[in-house]
C-alpha positions as CSV (number, residue, x, y, z in Angstrom):
1,M,-11.4,-8.1,22.9
2,D,-8.6,-10.5,23.2
3,I,-6.3,-10.7,19.8
4,G,-2.8,-11.0,21.4
5,I,-2.5,-7.0,21.6
6,D,-2.1,-5.2,25.0
7,W,-4.5,-2.5,24.8
8,R,-3.4,-0.7,27.9
9,G,-2.5,2.8,27.4
10,T,-3.7,2.8,23.6
11,H,-4.6,6.3,22.0
12,F,-7.8,6.8,20.1
13,R,-8.6,9.3,17.6
14,H,-11.6,10.0,15.2
15,K,-10.6,10.9,11.5
16,N,-12.3,14.0,11.6
17,H,-10.5,15.8,14.6
18,L,-6.8,15.2,13.3
19,V,-6.1,18.8,13.5
20,K,-2.4,19.0,15.3
21,E,0.9,16.7,15.0
22,E,0.8,14.0,17.9
23,V,3.5,13.4,19.8
24,C,3.9,9.5,19.3
25,D,5.6,6.9,21.3
26,R,5.9,3.3,21.2
27,T,2.4,3.0,22.5
28,N,-0.7,1.8,20.4
29,W,-2.3,4.2,18.3
30,I,-6.1,4.2,16.3
31,V,-7.7,6.4,14.1
32,L,-11.3,5.5,14.0
33,C,-13.7,6.5,10.7
34,P,-17.1,8.0,11.5
35,N,-18.7,4.4,10.7
36,G,-16.6,3.1,13.6
37,Q,-14.0,1.4,11.5
38,V,-10.1,1.7,11.8
39,D,-8.4,3.8,9.2
40,I,-4.9,3.7,10.8
41,A,-3.5,1.5,13.6
42,F,0.2,1.0,15.2
43,F,0.8,-1.8,17.2
44,P,4.5,-2.1,18.4
45,N,5.9,-5.6,19.4
46,A,2.4,-6.9,18.2
47,I,4.3,-9.6,16.0
48,P,5.4,-13.0,18.1
49,E,9.2,-13.1,18.5
50,E,8.8,-16.4,17.1
51,L,7.0,-15.5,13.8
52,C,9.8,-12.6,13.1
53,L,12.3,-15.2,13.5
54,E,10.8,-17.6,11.0
55,M,10.6,-15.0,8.4
56,E,14.0,-13.5,8.9
57,T,15.0,-17.2,8.5
58,V,13.4,-17.2,5.2
59,V,15.3,-14.1,3.8
60,A,18.8,-15.3,5.2
61,N,17.7,-18.9,3.1
62,S,16.8,-17.3,-0.1
63,D,18.8,-17.0,-3.3
64,V,17.6,-13.3,-3.8
65,D,20.4,-10.7,-3.1
66,I,17.9,-8.8,-1.0
67,L,20.2,-5.7,0.0
68,S,20.8,-5.1,-3.6
69,C,17.1,-4.4,-4.2
70,K,16.8,-0.6,-4.6
71,K,13.0,-0.8,-5.0
72,A,10.2,-3.2,-3.5
73,I,9.7,-6.8,-4.7
74,I,6.0,-6.7,-5.6
75,D,4.1,-10.1,-6.8
76,G,0.4,-10.8,-7.5
77,S,-1.8,-8.8,-9.7
78,W,-2.2,-5.4,-10.1
79,T,-4.1,-2.5,-12.0
80,R,-2.4,-0.2,-15.0
81,Y,-3.8,3.3,-14.8
82,G,-7.1,1.6,-13.4
83,N,-7.7,0.2,-16.7
84,G,-7.4,-3.6,-16.1
85,I,-5.9,-6.5,-13.8
86,Y,-2.4,-7.5,-15.0
87,P,0.1,-10.1,-13.4
88,V,3.1,-8.2,-12.0
89,K,6.2,-8.8,-14.5
90,T,8.8,-7.2,-12.6
91,I,9.3,-10.4,-10.4
92,T,12.1,-12.9,-10.6
93,T,11.3,-16.5,-10.0
94,N,13.4,-16.5,-6.6
95,Q,11.7,-13.3,-5.6
96,S,8.5,-14.7,-6.1
97,I,9.3,-17.8,-4.2
98,L,10.6,-15.7,-1.1
99,L,7.4,-13.8,-0.9
100,H,5.4,-17.0,-1.3
101,E,7.6,-18.5,1.9
102,L,7.3,-15.0,3.8
103,N,3.2,-15.4,3.3
104,D,2.9,-18.8,4.4
105,K,4.6,-17.8,7.7
106,C,3.0,-14.5,8.1
107,G,-0.4,-14.7,6.5
108,P,-2.5,-16.4,9.0
109,F,-1.3,-13.8,11.7
110,V,-2.1,-11.0,9.1
111,L,-5.8,-12.4,8.4
112,D,-6.3,-12.8,12.3
113,K,-5.5,-9.0,13.2
114,L,-7.4,-8.0,10.1
115,K,-10.9,-9.8,11.0
116,H,-10.7,-8.3,14.3
117,I,-9.2,-4.5,13.4
118,N,-11.4,-4.1,10.3
119,K,-14.1,-6.6,9.5
120,N,-15.5,-4.8,6.4
121,M,-12.2,-5.3,4.9
122,F,-12.0,-8.7,5.9
123,N,-15.4,-9.3,4.5
124,K,-14.7,-7.2,1.5
125,L,-11.7,-9.2,0.1
126,D,-14.2,-11.8,-0.2
127,N,-15.6,-10.3,-3.2
128,I,-12.6,-10.2,-5.3
129,N,-13.1,-12.1,-8.8
130,E,-12.4,-15.9,-8.5
131,D,-10.0,-16.0,-11.5
132,I,-7.9,-13.4,-9.9
133,K,-7.8,-15.6,-6.5
134,N,-6.9,-18.7,-8.5
135,Y,-4.1,-16.7,-9.9
136,K,-2.2,-15.5,-6.8
137,I,-3.6,-14.5,-3.3
138,F,-1.9,-13.6,-0.1
139,A,-3.9,-13.8,3.1
140,K,-7.2,-13.0,0.9
141,Y,-4.9,-9.9,-0.5
142,P,-4.4,-9.8,-4.5
143,T,-1.1,-8.1,-3.8
144,L,2.1,-8.4,-1.8
145,A,5.2,-6.3,-1.7
146,L,8.5,-6.4,0.3
147,N,10.3,-3.5,1.1
148,V,13.9,-3.4,2.2
149,S,15.1,-0.2,3.7
150,H,18.9,0.3,5.0
151,N,21.4,3.3,4.5
152,E,22.5,2.4,1.4
153,N,19.4,2.3,-0.2
154,Y,17.9,5.3,0.5
155,N,16.5,7.5,-2.2
156,I,14.3,10.8,-1.4
157,S,12.4,10.4,-4.9
158,K,11.1,6.9,-5.0
159,K,8.5,5.2,-2.9
160,P,8.4,4.5,0.4
161,Y,10.7,7.5,1.0
162,R,9.1,10.2,-0.8
163,K,5.7,11.7,0.6
164,H,2.8,10.0,-1.4
165,T,-0.8,8.7,-1.5
166,D,-1.4,5.2,-3.3
167,G,-4.5,6.3,-5.6
168,N,-5.3,2.7,-7.2
169,D,-5.4,1.2,-3.3
170,I,-8.6,0.4,-1.6
171,G,-9.3,0.1,1.9
172,L,-7.1,-1.0,4.4
173,G,-3.5,-2.4,4.0
174,V,-1.1,-4.0,6.3
175,L,2.1,-3.6,6.9
176,T,4.6,-6.3,9.1
177,Y,8.3,-5.4,9.8
178,F,10.9,-7.4,10.7
179,G,15.1,-7.6,10.6
180,S,17.7,-6.1,12.7
181,E,17.1,-6.0,16.6
182,I,17.7,-2.3,16.8
183,I,16.9,0.1,13.4
184,E,17.9,3.7,13.9
185,G,15.4,6.0,11.8
186,G,12.8,4.5,9.3
187,N,10.0,6.7,10.8
188,L,6.8,6.4,9.3
189,I,5.1,9.4,9.0
190,I,1.4,10.1,7.9
191,H,0.0,13.5,6.7
192,I,-3.5,14.8,6.8
193,E,-3.3,17.4,4.0
194,N,-0.1,19.4,4.7
195,L,-0.1,18.8,8.3
196,K,2.4,15.7,9.6
197,V,0.0,14.2,12.3
198,F,1.8,11.1,13.0
199,N,5.8,10.0,13.4
200,F,5.6,6.4,14.3
201,P,9.0,5.0,15.6
202,I,8.9,1.9,13.7
203,Q,10.9,-1.2,14.7
204,R,11.2,-4.9,14.3
205,R,7.8,-6.9,15.4
206,D,5.6,-3.9,14.5
207,L,2.1,-4.2,12.9
208,V,0.9,-1.2,11.0
209,F,-2.8,-0.9,9.4
210,L,-3.2,2.0,6.8
211,N,-5.8,3.4,4.3
212,S,-3.0,4.3,2.1
213,K,-5.3,5.9,-0.8
214,F,-6.4,8.7,1.8
215,Y,-3.5,9.3,3.9
216,A,-0.1,10.6,2.4
217,H,2.4,8.8,4.2
218,Q,6.6,8.5,3.5
219,V,9.5,6.7,5.4
220,T,12.5,8.4,6.8
221,K,16.0,7.0,6.3
222,V,17.0,4.2,8.1
223,T,20.5,5.0,9.6
224,S,21.4,2.0,11.1
225,G,20.4,-1.6,10.8
226,I,18.1,-3.4,7.9
227,R,14.5,-3.5,8.1
228,F,12.1,-5.4,5.9
229,G,8.4,-4.3,5.3
230,L,6.1,-7.3,4.1
231,V,2.9,-5.1,2.7
232,Y,-0.6,-6.7,1.9
233,F,-3.0,-4.5,-0.1
234,A,-5.5,-4.3,-2.9
235,G,-6.4,-2.0,-5.9
236,E,-10.1,-0.8,-6.8
237,A,-9.7,-2.5,-10.0
238,H,-9.6,-5.7,-8.2
239,F,-13.4,-5.1,-7.2
240,R,-14.8,-3.8,-10.4
241,V,-13.5,-7.0,-12.4
242,R,-16.6,-9.4,-13.2
243,N,-16.6,-12.7,-15.4
244,N,-15.7,-11.7,-19.0
245,D,-15.0,-8.3,-18.3
246,D,-12.4,-6.2,-20.0
247,F,-10.6,-5.6,-16.3
248,L,-9.3,-8.7,-17.1
249,P,-6.9,-8.6,-20.1
250,A,-3.9,-10.5,-19.3
251,L,-3.8,-12.5,-16.3
252,P,-2.2,-16.2,-17.3
253,F,-5.6,-17.8,-17.5
254,N,-6.1,-15.6,-20.4
255,A,-2.5,-16.5,-21.7
256,N,-3.4,-18.2,-25.0
257,D,-5.5,-15.7,-26.2
258,K,-2.8,-13.1,-27.2
259,E,-4.7,-11.1,-30.0
260,L,-7.5,-10.3,-27.1
261,R,-4.6,-9.1,-24.6
262,E,-3.4,-6.9,-27.3
263,E,-6.8,-5.5,-28.3
264,R,-7.5,-5.0,-24.6
265,S,-3.9,-3.1,-24.0
266,K,-4.5,-0.9,-26.7
267,K,-7.9,-0.3,-25.7
268,G,-6.7,0.8,-22.1
269,R,-4.1,3.1,-23.6
270,K,-6.6,4.7,-25.8
271,S,-9.3,5.4,-23.0
272,M,-6.1,6.8,-21.0
273,N,-5.2,9.1,-24.1
274,E,-8.7,10.2,-24.3
275,Y,-9.0,10.8,-20.6
276,K,-5.7,13.0,-20.4
277,K,-7.1,15.2,-23.6
278,R,-10.5,16.0,-22.1
279,F,-8.7,16.7,-18.6
280,L,-6.2,19.0,-20.4
281,K,-8.9,20.7,-22.5
282,K,-10.8,21.3,-19.5
283,Y,-7.8,22.9,-17.6
284,L,-7.1,25.0,-20.6
285,R,-10.6,26.2,-20.2
286,E,-10.4,26.5,-16.7
287,K,-7.1,28.7,-17.0
288,K,-8.4,31.1,-19.6
289,K,-11.5,31.7,-17.2
290,I,-9.0,32.6,-14.3
291,N,-6.9,34.8,-16.6
292,K,-9.9,36.9,-18.1
293,K,-11.2,37.4,-14.3
294,R,-7.3,38.5,-13.8
295,V,-7.2,41.1,-16.4
296,K,-10.9,42.5,-15.4
297,C,-9.6,43.1,-11.7
298,K,-6.3,45.1,-13.0
299,N,-8.1,47.0,-15.4
300,K,-10.7,47.9,-12.4
301,L,-7.3,48.9,-10.3
302,K,-6.1,51.1,-12.8
């Protein structure tokens, strides 16, 4: 399969057989699902040098003070607690322009690789509601993020540095890396339950595919250099949306219907509160049962 990646020395693993920590070098690593689809892939130096230079030029010419960013710049649409699709509101005009220009450079490359690496995900993205596609789309994905990692903005309690899964995501996300010629630190660590299985030494021009819903992951501190990670991803709610349905509460194409948006937002918050109450009641019942069992055991031992 010729997709511009050197397959020599590629390490293949099966999802169900990840039981030990792997010694990761800068060669290809691929984890396959039982159905043969890719769940994790690490391809060092897969992004063409010319493409990296173009993306770095876009960042350099941008009006965004990129080094002052304390967290990811995110654009597109996203879900709140799984209760609807909303436009990302925490982005400025200049930041949005920056992400769109980066996608213009990188999007065709991402689509080409995704089509060959995981055809199911490539086709699945066609099922996103047309209204969402008409709002914003990035190489078929509804959401795009730019992570900026350097020595000054490290915070172990925040993503991407803390260990986490992305519970609202679905399917395979794509991560492309560019920035300083040499980067120290910033390894991508992937966990299976409590076992640190992969420790990928990420550098400029690297390409990663990751099912972030099921694999906990984190990034180590970048001690030298500046690294940019352009991340394409989608949420479960993007695929549940149908026309005239409550999962489209606040996108700009409904912008004039303010009362409807407010009603749907309240409805979403109400359903989340009800869910939390039900969960708490169930938790307290289970805790009460466990405590009773403990008391019985103690009485028997006396």
